[in-house]
N, C-alpha and C positions, 0 to 999 in steps of 0.2 A: 481465479478470484484475486490472487495477490497482485497481478498486473493491473487488474481493474481498479483495485484500491489505490495503487500508486498513481494511475492516470487521473483518478478523482482528485487526489491531493494536488497534483501539478496543475490541473485545469482550474481548480478553485483558487489556488494561490495566484496564478497568472491573471485570472479574471479580476481579482482584487487589485493587483498591481497595475492594471491597465484600464482603470475606470474612466480616465480622461480621454475624450475623443482625440484621435490622431489627426494631424494635418497632412493632406495629400502631398506626396513627393518629399515628405520629411522623413528621414530614417527613424524607425521605431526600434529601440534597443531594450531587450528584456534580459535580465540577469537572474539565474538561479544561483544565489550566493552560496548556498549549500543545501542539499537535500539528502537526508539519510533514511534508509529503508531497511527493515528487517522482517523476515517471516519465518514461520516454523510450523511443523506438522507433528502433533502428538497422536500416536496410535497405540492404544492399550487394550488388552483383552484380559478380563477377569471372569473366569468360568465361562458362562454362556454369553456374557455381555462384552461387546466391543465398543469402546469410546474413541471417537475421532475428533480432534480439535485442530482447526486451521486458524492461525493467527497472522495478521499483517499489521505492521505499525510503521509510522514515519513521522519525521519532523522536517520542516523546510523553511527557508527564508528566501523570499522573492523580492525583486525590485524592477521597476521600469525606469527609463531615463528620458525625461525627469519623472519623479514619482517617489512615494514613500516606500520604506522597507516593510514587508508584511511577513509575519512569522505565524506558522500554524502547524498543528499536528492532526493526524488521523489514524485511528486504530479500529480494526474490524476483527470479529471473531465468528466462527461457525462451529457449532457443536452438534454431533450426531451420536446417538447411542442405539445400537442394534442388538437384538437378542437372537442368537442363532438357534436357541432351543425352543423358542415360542412358536406356536402354530401360526402359519401365515394368514389365517383368517382373523387373528386377534387384532391385527393392525395392518397398515399398508406395508407391502414388502419394500425393502431398501432399494432405492433407485441409485444404481451405480455404486453402491456401498459394499459390494462383494458378497451379498447374500445376507439372510436374516431379516427379522422384522424390526422396523423402526419403532422404538418405544419413546424416544425423545429426539427432537431436532429444533434448533433455534439459531438465529444469527442476528447480529446488530453491529453498530459502530458508534463511536463518539469522537470527540476532538482531543483525546489524550495523546500527548506527544511522546515519541520515543526519546529516551535519554541515552546519549552515546558520546564518546570522545572522538576528536577529529582524526585519530589514527585507527579507528575501528578496532580497538583492543577489546572493548566490551560494550554492551548495551543492556538497558533495563527497561522494564515496563510494569506498571502496577495500576490497575484501574477496575472499576465496576461498570459494566455496560448494560444499558437498558435494551434488552433484545426482545424479539418476537418469536414465539414457538410456531410449530407447524399448523396449529389451530388459529393462529392470529392473536393469541393471548400474550400479555406482557410477562417477561421473566427477566430476572437479573442474573448476569454472569460475572462473577468475580474472577479476574484474570491477573496472573502474575507470570512474567517470563524474563529470562536472562539469556544473553548471548555472550559467549567467550571465544576469543580468537584461538585457533588451533594451528595456524600456519602463517606464512609471510604475507605482507600487504602486496596486492597486485594493482598495477596502474595502467590504464589504457586511455588514449586520447583519440578523439574523432573530430573530423573537420569536413564540412561540406559547403559548397557554393553553387546555388542553383538559379537558373534563369526561368522566369515565367512571362507570359504575355503581359501581365499586369505589374511586373516588377522583379526584383531580385531578393534573394535571401542568403545570408551567410550565417552559419552556425558552427560552434565549437563546443565540445564537452570533454571534461576530465572525469574519469570514473575510477573509484577506488573500491576494492572488495577484498575480503579475507575469507578463507575457509573458517567456519565456526561450528561450535557445538551449542546446543540450546536446551534449556529446561523450561517446561511449561506446567502451570498449575491452574486449574479452574474449579470453581464451586458453583453449582447451579441446581435449582429445583430439588434440593435435598440430596444431591449427588456431588461427588468430587472425583477428580482424576489428576494425576501429576506424573511426571517422569521426564526422561530425556527425549527430545524430538528426534524423529526419524529423518527429517530433512529440514535444513535451516540455511538461511542466507543473511548476509549483512553487507550493505553497499552504501556508497556515498557518491553523489554527483555534483559537479559544479559546471555550469554551462552559460553560454551567451548566445543569443539569437538576434540578428539584425534584419529587419524588413525595410526594403527601400521600394515603396510603391511608385509606379509611374504617375505623372500628373493626371488627375481625373479618375484613377482607379478606385473602385469601391469593393468592400468586403475582401480585401487582400490581407490575409492573416496566416501566412504559411508557418509561422512559429507555433501556431495553434493546430496546424494540420489542415488549414483551410486556405488554399492558394487563390480561391476566387475564380 
């Protein structure tokens, strides 16, 4: 789910940045000025009930050349509560949840942006998400999360140059990440859960992708993953 939400942010941002039709054989240059992403998993058991919370949040700035700079955020949350002591006939059994009966399940997303510094020392998020439960009914999930660095900053650089029948593409990316600890707190449907996340990441990416279509080439957008 986390990778899916990250892809949604990138795709939406680039789509906004490239609304102007491109001219054939003219290089198209896209910049991810900066894109920061954090995720966390809270897994708590209290008596018979187990509460699982999956959080993913990001903030990004994109630009095409020529074109305006676009900034946007995206936050998603998934909550599941299972009761290991309940009879399995009382509700549907947990799907892939490790056993127990699902007594509550909901997920949703909004445009809340992750707040972080450019050296990934910390990140914060606080928002209320209009979600949908397993019955399709609306439910609000109040979400708060913080990420704190626990180790050194790691830096990797990637570069690729590929040739296609319809043109060429050149891409570079600089990625930063740190090992982090995270705390998550949620309130929903008269319930609440909080604690330290069992798994968390915090990353930042800066990238550039250049498409050079051959004259007459159509639908050549390898920077989006569609070489035509």
